N, C-alpha and C positions, 0 to 999 in steps of 0.2 A: 380354368381350362383343363385342369387335371380331372375335374368332376365329369366333364364331357367324355374324356377318354375312357374313364372307368365304366361309363354307361354304354359303351359300344358292345353290341352283342357279337362276340367273336365266333359263336356258332353260326350266326347268319353269314359271316364272311366265308367260313368253311363250306357252308351249304351252297353259296354262290360259286365258289371254286369247284365244287363237285358238279354243279350244273354245267359249268364250262367243260369239264372233262366228259360228262355224259353226253352232251349235245354237240361237241366239236365247235362250239362258239369260241370266238377269240376275246370277247368282252361282254360284260353284263353290268348294268347299273341300276341301283334302286335308290329311292328316296324314303326317308323315314324322319318325320318331324322336320327339324332344321338341318339334317345331316344327309348328305348324298354319298353313297358308297359305290365305287366303281372297281370291279375286279377285272384285270386284263391279263391275258397270257403273254402279251408282247411288252409288258412293262410292269411296274410295281403297283400294287393296290393303292388306291388313293382314297382318302377320306377328307372331305372339306365341307365347311359350312355352305349351305345353299346359296347365300348371297355372294360367295366367292366363286361359285361354279361357273365355268365358261369353257369354250373350246379353243384349241390352239390356233385354228385357222382364222379366227375372228381377230380384228385389229381393235383392241379396246382404246387405243390412244386417241382416236379421232372419231367418236361415234356419230357426230353430225355429218361429217364429210364422207365417211366410208360408205353408207348406204347410197348416197347420190352417185359416187364414183362406181359402185358395183352395178347399179341399175342402168347407168347411162350407156355403156357399151352393149348391154344385153337387149335394150328395147328403145332405141331412139325413135323420135316421132316419124311416122310414115312407114315404119318397117312392119310388114305383114308376118306375124308369127303363127298364123293358123296352120301352117304346114311344118312347124318346127318339131324336131325330135327333142324332147326334154329329158333332163337328168332324172333317172329313177332313184338316185341316192346322193348323199353328200360325199365329196371326195376330191381328188385331184385328177384333172383330165390330162390324158396323153393322146396325142393325135397319131402316134406311130408306135409300133410294137417294141421299139428299143431306141435309145438315144442315137441320133444320127441316121436312123433307118427312114425309109420312105414312108410317108403318111398313109394311113389306111384308105382315106378318100381325099379327093381334091375338088375344088369348085369346078363345075362343068362336067364332072364325071357322072356316068350313069351307074346306079347301084341297084342291086336286087334285094328283095325282101329277105331279111336274115343275115345279110352281109354285115361284117363288123365295120362300124363307122369310127369308133374310137374306144379307148379304155378309160374307165374311172377306177382309180386306186382308192380303196376304202379299207382302212385297218390292215394295211400291208397285203391286201388281196387285190389282184388285178381282175376287174370285171369287164368283159367285152360287152359293148353296147351295140346290139344289132339294129339294122334298119327295119322299121315297122312296115315299110312298103317299098316297092320298086319306084324308081324315078330318077330325076336329075338333081345333083347337089347344087343348090343355088347359092348357098352361103354357109360358111363355117363361122358360127357366131362367137365362139370362145377361142382363147389362145392356148397353145400347148403349155402344159405344166401349171395351169391356173386352177385355183380352187373353184368348186362349183357347188351350188346349193340344190336341194331337191326341187324339181320342177323348173329349173332354169333352162332356157333354150340353149341347145348345143349346135345343131345343124338344121338347116332348112332344106327340105326335099320337096320338089314339085313334080 
């Protein structure tokens, strides 16, 4: 294990940190052979073997049950998702601007194009998700404070 640590290119880590500073990114990750290096402003730099790399929001304890549970609420049989607004990123969904505050939208409400539907928090950044079209909110598919994957349906607007 000491051999692997001595082979880490520290100038690469410094270069990645400089890229963060120059571009105002909060995190950058690169893979090199069997090593993945992630440099983050909001945490400590991590170096881990590729086979151990994973994301905190995934539940590794029950890999067979987790995907079934995650897809069941998002797309039960008979649900028309053709008008669904999907997640443009991975993160945590918040239906209101603050805890205890009124939700951005409710089922049955008319929304205008560009109106904020919800917020997705990704890497400590709150990203407002606008409505792509005007229409009526038919269903809010996800729950408040739940993790969301890229492309997952969020709200159905007709």
